[in-house]
C-alpha positions as CSV (number, residue, x, y, z in Angstrom):
1,M,114.7,77.6,-27.8
2,L,111.3,77.3,-29.2
3,G,108.5,79.2,-27.5
4,P,104.9,78.1,-27.0
5,V,102.8,77.7,-30.2
6,N,99.8,80.0,-30.5
7,A,96.8,77.6,-31.3
8,R,94.3,80.4,-31.9
9,P,94.9,80.7,-35.7
10,F,94.6,77.0,-36.1
11,F,91.3,77.0,-34.2
12,H,89.8,79.8,-36.4
13,A,90.9,78.0,-39.5
14,A,89.3,74.7,-38.4
15,S,86.1,76.4,-37.5
16,L,85.9,78.2,-40.9
17,G,86.6,75.0,-42.7
18,W,83.8,73.1,-40.9
19,V,81.3,75.9,-41.7
20,L,82.2,75.9,-45.4
21,F,82.0,72.0,-45.5
22,T,78.5,72.1,-43.9
23,L,77.1,74.7,-46.3
24,G,78.6,72.9,-49.3
25,G,77.1,69.6,-48.2
26,S,73.6,71.2,-47.7
27,A,73.7,72.9,-51.1
28,L,74.8,69.6,-52.7
29,A,72.0,67.7,-51.1
30,Q,69.5,70.2,-52.3
31,A,70.9,70.1,-55.8
32,T,70.9,66.3,-56.0
33,P,67.7,64.9,-57.6
34,P,65.8,62.1,-55.8
35,S,66.8,58.6,-56.8
36,P,64.3,57.1,-59.3
37,F,64.8,53.7,-57.5
38,R,63.5,55.0,-54.2
39,S,59.7,55.2,-53.9
40,P,58.2,57.9,-51.6
41,D,57.3,56.8,-48.1
42,P,53.7,55.6,-47.9
43,P,51.1,57.6,-45.9
44,P,50.4,56.3,-42.4
45,A,47.9,53.5,-42.4
46,P,44.5,54.2,-40.8
47,L,43.7,52.5,-37.6
48,E,41.7,49.3,-38.4
49,K,40.6,46.3,-36.5
50,A,43.2,43.5,-36.7
51,V,42.1,40.0,-37.5
52,E,44.4,37.1,-36.6
53,V,45.3,34.8,-39.4
54,D,44.5,31.3,-38.2
55,P,45.6,28.5,-40.6
56,S,43.1,26.0,-39.1
57,I,40.1,28.0,-40.3
58,P,38.7,27.7,-43.9
59,P,38.0,31.0,-45.6
60,P,34.4,32.1,-45.2
61,F,32.5,34.7,-47.2
62,I,32.5,37.9,-45.1
63,P,29.5,40.1,-46.0
64,G,29.1,43.7,-45.2
65,E,27.4,45.1,-42.1
66,A,23.8,44.1,-41.8
67,K,21.3,47.0,-41.9
68,V,18.2,47.3,-39.8
69,D,15.0,48.0,-41.8
70,P,12.4,49.7,-39.6
71,N,9.7,48.3,-41.8
72,E,10.9,44.7,-41.4
73,K,8.9,42.3,-39.3
74,P,10.4,41.4,-35.9
75,L,10.4,37.7,-36.7
76,D,12.2,38.2,-40.0
77,R,14.7,40.5,-38.4
78,A,15.4,38.0,-35.6
79,R,15.8,35.1,-38.1
80,R,18.7,37.0,-39.8
81,Q,20.6,37.0,-36.4
82,V,20.1,33.3,-35.7
83,V,22.7,30.8,-36.8
84,A,22.7,27.0,-37.2
85,L,25.6,25.2,-35.5
86,L,27.1,22.4,-37.6
87,R,29.5,19.6,-37.1
88,A,30.6,17.8,-40.3
89,G,27.9,19.7,-42.1
90,K,25.1,18.3,-39.9
91,P,23.0,20.6,-37.6
92,I,23.7,20.1,-33.9
93,G,22.2,23.2,-32.5
94,V,21.2,26.9,-32.9
95,G,22.8,30.1,-31.7
96,T,22.0,33.8,-31.3
97,V,24.3,36.6,-32.5
98,L,24.5,39.1,-29.6
99,A,23.8,42.7,-30.4
100,G,26.8,45.0,-30.3
101,D,29.1,42.0,-29.7
102,G,29.2,39.6,-32.6
103,R,29.7,36.5,-30.5
104,I,27.1,33.8,-30.4
105,L,25.0,32.6,-27.4
106,T,23.9,28.9,-27.5
107,A,23.4,25.8,-25.3
108,L,26.4,23.9,-24.0
109,S,25.1,20.3,-24.3
110,P,25.1,20.1,-28.2
111,L,28.7,21.4,-28.4
112,G,30.4,18.8,-26.3
113,H,34.0,19.8,-26.1
114,G,33.4,22.5,-28.8
115,N,35.6,20.9,-31.4
116,D,35.1,21.2,-35.2
117,V,31.9,23.4,-34.9
118,D,30.9,25.7,-37.7
119,A,28.2,28.4,-37.7
120,R,26.0,28.8,-40.7
121,F,24.6,32.4,-41.1
122,A,21.4,33.5,-42.7
123,D,23.2,34.3,-46.0
124,G,24.4,30.6,-46.2
125,S,28.0,31.3,-45.4
126,T,29.8,29.3,-42.7
127,T,32.7,30.0,-40.4
128,R,34.5,28.0,-37.7
129,V,33.7,29.0,-34.1
130,R,35.4,28.4,-30.8
131,L,34.1,28.0,-27.3
132,I,34.7,31.1,-25.1
133,Q,32.9,30.3,-21.8
134,S,30.2,28.1,-20.5
135,D,27.8,27.6,-17.7
136,R,27.2,23.9,-16.9
137,A,24.4,24.6,-14.5
138,W,22.1,26.4,-16.9
139,D,23.5,24.7,-20.0
140,L,24.7,27.9,-21.7
141,A,27.7,28.6,-23.8
142,L,29.3,31.5,-25.6
143,V,31.2,30.9,-28.9
144,A,33.1,33.3,-31.1
145,P,33.3,33.2,-34.9
146,A,36.7,33.3,-36.6
147,A,36.0,36.8,-37.9
148,R,33.7,39.6,-36.6
149,R,30.6,39.6,-38.7
150,S,28.3,42.4,-37.7
151,D,27.4,44.6,-34.7
152,V,23.7,43.9,-35.4
153,G,22.2,41.2,-33.3
154,L,19.4,40.2,-30.9
155,R,18.9,41.9,-27.6
156,A,17.5,40.5,-24.3
157,S,13.9,41.3,-23.5
158,R,13.2,43.5,-20.5
159,G,10.3,41.4,-19.6
160,S,10.0,37.6,-18.9
161,A,8.4,34.6,-20.5
162,S,6.6,33.4,-17.4
163,T,3.2,34.4,-18.9
164,K,1.4,31.3,-20.3
165,D,-0.4,33.3,-22.9
166,A,2.7,34.9,-24.3
167,K,3.3,34.2,-28.0
168,L,6.8,32.9,-28.3
169,T,8.9,31.5,-31.2
170,A,12.0,29.4,-31.5
171,F,14.0,28.2,-34.5
172,S,14.8,24.8,-36.0
173,P,17.7,24.3,-38.3
174,G,17.0,22.8,-41.7
175,P,19.2,21.7,-44.6
176,K,19.6,25.3,-45.8
177,D,17.6,27.7,-43.7
178,L,15.8,28.0,-40.3
179,A,12.2,27.1,-39.7
180,T,10.1,28.6,-36.9
181,V,8.7,26.6,-34.0
182,A,5.9,27.8,-31.6
183,V,6.9,27.7,-27.9
184,R,4.5,27.8,-24.9
185,V,5.6,28.1,-21.3
186,K,3.8,25.6,-19.0
187,E,5.1,26.8,-15.6
188,T,8.1,28.2,-13.8
189,A,9.6,25.6,-11.5
190,K,12.8,24.3,-9.9
191,L,14.8,21.9,-12.1
192,V,18.2,20.3,-11.7
193,G,21.1,21.5,-14.0
194,G,24.7,20.4,-14.5
195,D,26.7,19.4,-11.4
196,N,23.3,18.9,-9.6
197,A,22.8,22.6,-9.4
198,Q,19.3,23.8,-8.4
199,L,17.8,25.9,-11.1
200,D,15.3,28.4,-9.6
201,G,13.0,30.0,-12.0
202,A,13.5,27.5,-14.8
203,L,10.9,27.7,-17.6
204,V,9.1,24.4,-18.1
205,L,7.7,24.1,-21.6
206,A,4.5,22.5,-22.7
207,S,6.3,20.2,-25.2
208,K,9.7,18.8,-26.0
209,H,11.9,20.0,-28.8
210,K,14.4,18.3,-31.1
211,A,18.0,18.0,-30.0
212,S,19.1,20.1,-33.0
213,E,16.9,23.0,-31.7
214,L,18.9,23.3,-28.4
215,G,20.5,26.7,-28.1
216,S,17.7,28.4,-30.1
217,P,16.6,31.8,-28.8
218,V,13.0,32.0,-27.7
219,I,11.8,35.4,-28.9
220,D,8.7,37.4,-28.1
221,E,6.5,39.4,-30.4
222,R,9.0,42.3,-30.4
223,G,11.8,40.0,-31.6
224,D,13.7,40.2,-28.3
225,V,15.2,37.1,-26.5
226,V,13.3,35.9,-23.4
227,A,14.9,32.4,-23.1
228,V,17.2,29.8,-24.7
229,L,16.2,26.2,-25.3
230,S,18.5,24.1,-23.1
231,Q,18.7,20.8,-21.2
232,A,17.9,20.2,-17.5
233,C,16.6,17.3,-15.4
234,A,13.3,17.0,-13.6
235,P,13.8,16.4,-9.8
236,P,14.6,14.4,-7.9
237,A,18.1,14.0,-9.4
238,D,19.1,11.0,-7.2
239,K,16.8,8.8,-9.2
240,G,18.5,9.5,-12.5
241,C,18.0,12.4,-15.0
242,T,14.7,12.7,-16.7
243,L,15.1,15.4,-19.3
244,A,12.4,18.1,-19.0
245,P,11.2,20.4,-21.8
246,Y,13.1,23.4,-20.5
247,A,14.4,26.9,-21.4
248,A,16.9,29.0,-19.5
249,P,15.2,32.4,-18.6
250,V,16.5,35.8,-19.6
251,A,17.6,36.5,-16.0
252,A,20.0,33.5,-16.1
253,I,21.2,34.5,-19.5
254,K,22.1,38.0,-18.3
255,D,23.9,36.6,-15.2
256,F,25.9,34.3,-17.4
257,L,26.9,37.1,-19.8
258,R,28.0,39.3,-16.9
259,S,30.3,36.5,-15.7
260,V,32.1,36.3,-19.1
261,T,35.7,37.3,-18.5
262,A,37.6,39.6,-20.8
263,A,39.4,38.0,-23.7
264,S,42.8,36.7,-22.7
265,P,45.9,37.8,-24.6
266,Q,46.2,35.8,-27.9
267,P,49.4,34.1,-28.9
268,A,51.5,35.3,-31.8
269,P,49.5,34.9,-35.1
270,P,50.5,31.9,-37.2
271,F,52.9,32.8,-40.0
272,G,53.6,36.0,-38.1
273,I,50.9,38.1,-39.9
274,R,48.1,40.2,-38.5
275,G,46.0,41.5,-41.4
276,V,42.7,43.1,-42.4
277,A,40.8,43.0,-45.6
278,H,41.7,46.0,-47.8
279,D,39.6,47.1,-50.7
280,A,40.6,50.7,-51.7
281,G,40.8,51.7,-55.3
282,A,42.3,49.1,-57.7
283,V,44.2,47.2,-54.9
284,K,42.3,44.4,-53.2
285,G,44.0,42.1,-50.7
286,V,45.0,41.8,-47.1
287,R,46.8,44.7,-45.6
288,V,49.6,43.8,-43.2
289,L,49.0,45.6,-39.9
290,A,51.6,43.8,-37.8
291,V,54.5,41.3,-38.2
292,T,55.7,39.1,-35.4
293,P,59.5,39.5,-34.8
294,R,61.6,36.6,-36.0
295,S,58.6,35.0,-37.8
296,R,58.3,33.8,-41.4
297,A,56.7,37.1,-42.4
298,A,59.5,39.1,-40.8
299,A,62.1,36.9,-42.6
300,A,60.3,37.5,-45.9
301,G,60.5,41.3,-45.4
302,L,56.8,42.1,-45.1
303,R,56.3,45.7,-43.9
304,P,53.4,46.4,-41.5
305,G,51.3,49.4,-42.5
306,A,52.9,49.6,-45.9
307,D,52.3,46.2,-47.6
308,T,49.1,44.6,-48.9
309,I,49.2,40.9,-49.9
310,V,47.3,40.6,-53.1
311,A,47.9,37.0,-54.2
312,V,49.5,33.8,-52.9
313,G,51.0,31.6,-55.5
314,G,49.1,33.5,-58.2
315,A,45.7,33.0,-56.5
316,P,44.1,36.3,-55.3
317,V,43.3,36.7,-51.6
318,T,41.0,39.3,-50.2
319,T,40.4,38.3,-46.6
320,P,42.7,37.2,-43.7
321,E,40.9,33.9,-43.7
322,A,41.5,33.4,-47.4
323,L,45.2,34.2,-46.8
324,A,45.5,31.7,-44.0
325,H,43.8,29.0,-46.1
326,A,46.2,29.6,-49.0
327,L,49.3,29.5,-46.7
328,R,48.1,26.4,-44.9
329,A,47.5,24.6,-48.2
330,R,51.2,25.2,-49.1
331,S,52.6,24.3,-45.7
332,G,56.1,22.8,-45.9
333,Q,56.9,24.7,-49.1
334,S,58.1,28.1,-50.2
335,V,55.4,30.3,-51.7
336,E,55.5,33.5,-53.8
337,L,53.5,36.4,-52.5
338,L,52.4,39.2,-54.7
339,V,52.6,42.3,-52.5
340,F,51.7,45.9,-53.2
341,G,53.5,48.6,-51.2
342,A,55.0,52.0,-51.6
343,G,53.1,52.5,-54.9
344,R,54.4,49.4,-56.7
345,Y,53.9,45.6,-56.9
346,R,56.7,43.2,-56.0
347,E,57.1,39.4,-55.5
348,V,58.1,38.2,-52.0
349,R,59.2,34.6,-51.4
350,M,58.0,33.3,-48.0
351,S,59.3,30.0,-46.6
352,L,56.7,27.7,-44.9
353,R,59.2,24.9,-44.2
354,G,59.5,23.5,-40.6
355,P,57.9,24.7,-37.4
356,E,57.9,28.4,-36.6
357,R,59.6,29.5,-33.4
358,P,58.9,33.1,-32.7
359,G,60.0,34.6,-29.4
360,F,63.3,34.4,-27.6
361,R,66.3,32.7,-29.2
362,R,68.1,29.9,-27.5
363,M,71.6,30.9,-26.4
364,D,74.7,28.9,-25.7
365,P,75.8,29.8,-22.2
366,W,79.5,29.4,-23.2
367,K,79.1,31.7,-26.2
368,R,77.2,34.2,-24.2
369,Q,80.4,35.1,-22.2
370,P,83.3,34.7,-24.6
371,G,85.8,35.7,-22.0
372,F,84.8,32.9,-19.6
373,R,87.2,30.0,-19.4
374,Q,86.3,26.6,-18.1
375,R,88.2,25.6,-14.9
376,P,90.9,23.0,-15.7
377,R,90.5,19.6,-14.3
378,A,92.7,18.1,-11.6
379,N,94.5,15.7,-14.0
380,D,95.4,18.6,-16.4
381,P,99.2,19.0,-16.4
382,G,98.7,22.7,-16.1
383,Y,96.7,22.5,-13.0
C-alpha cells in the first residue's frame, strides 16, 4: 500500500524555480534596449488657463498683456480700456473693460437680446461677446469676450460725479477709433428706470448724447469711472417715457457688479477640445489640455497634455479661436490635423460628420440584461 506523499521537496523546487525565473526576467529586461519606435513620455504639461473652443466665434487677434505706463496720461490710458460694441460692423454702444476681470461693463438698452454683438478693442481687433448679466432698472449689462484679453482695465472711482464743476469725459465710437465727449452733471434727481423702478441718485446730465454712446464710461481727471451713460425716463412714468440725459452713478454700478453671480458650469466644448495657445520654441499651435470622452477629438486619438495641434487641413492655427474657425469651416467633412506630440509630428484624421453626442450612451434595456427572457403570451403553445 502506498503511503502519503511528502510534498516538501516539491514546494522547495517550485520556490527555487520561481526565484530563478524572476531574476532571469529582470536581467533580460535590463539587457533589452528600448524600442526605437517608442518615444519617451512627454514631461507633464504646466497648468495653464483653458479656453473653450466655440465654433460660432470667428478667430480674433489676441495681443499680449497690456502694460501700464506711469508717464501715460489718464485719458489716454482710459481710452485703451474702452471698447466699441458693434452689430454687423456698425457701432451700437460703448463698453468698459473691468480691471482685474477682463469682462466688459456697458448699457443694456443698445444690446437688445445680446445677439451677434462684437467688441472692437483699441488695437482694432474684434471678438464676439455674450451677455452675462443685466440690470433692467439702471440699464446696465455685463458681457464677456470669447477669450480673456487682459487683466488691465478701468477701476471705479472712490468719489462721485455729483459735483457740477467736475471735469468729466465720455467716449463716442467712430469708424475706426474712439472720440472724446465732454460730460457735465446738471443735478442728482429721481428718474424712472426699467420695470418702473425708482432710480434714486440718478445723474441728470446737461445735454443728451448719441445712442451709439450709450454704455460709455464717464471718467474723471484720474481716469477712474464715475458713471455709465444709460437710458432712463423722466417722471412721471404714467404719462409715457420721456428719455432724460442720464448716467448711472458709480454706487449703482458697484451694487450691480456685486450682484453678478459666479459663472455657471459650461457645457462640453464643441469638437471635444479644450485648448490654449502654445508658443514655445519652434512649435506654435494649440495645446490640447482636455478631451471630452466619446467626442470627435477622443475618437481621433488626441492626447490631452501631450499633443499640440499645429495645422488644420494644412493651414496653421495658433489660437483656440483660430482652431474653432478652421474646424467650423470644414463641418460635415473629415479633416487632417497636423499634431506635434511626444517629440514628433504626426497626422490625425478627425471626422466632423453628423452631430456630436458626448455623454451617456443610449442602451437597449433588453441587451442590458442578456439573461432576461420575455414572458410568453397566453396564446403561446408553450404557455
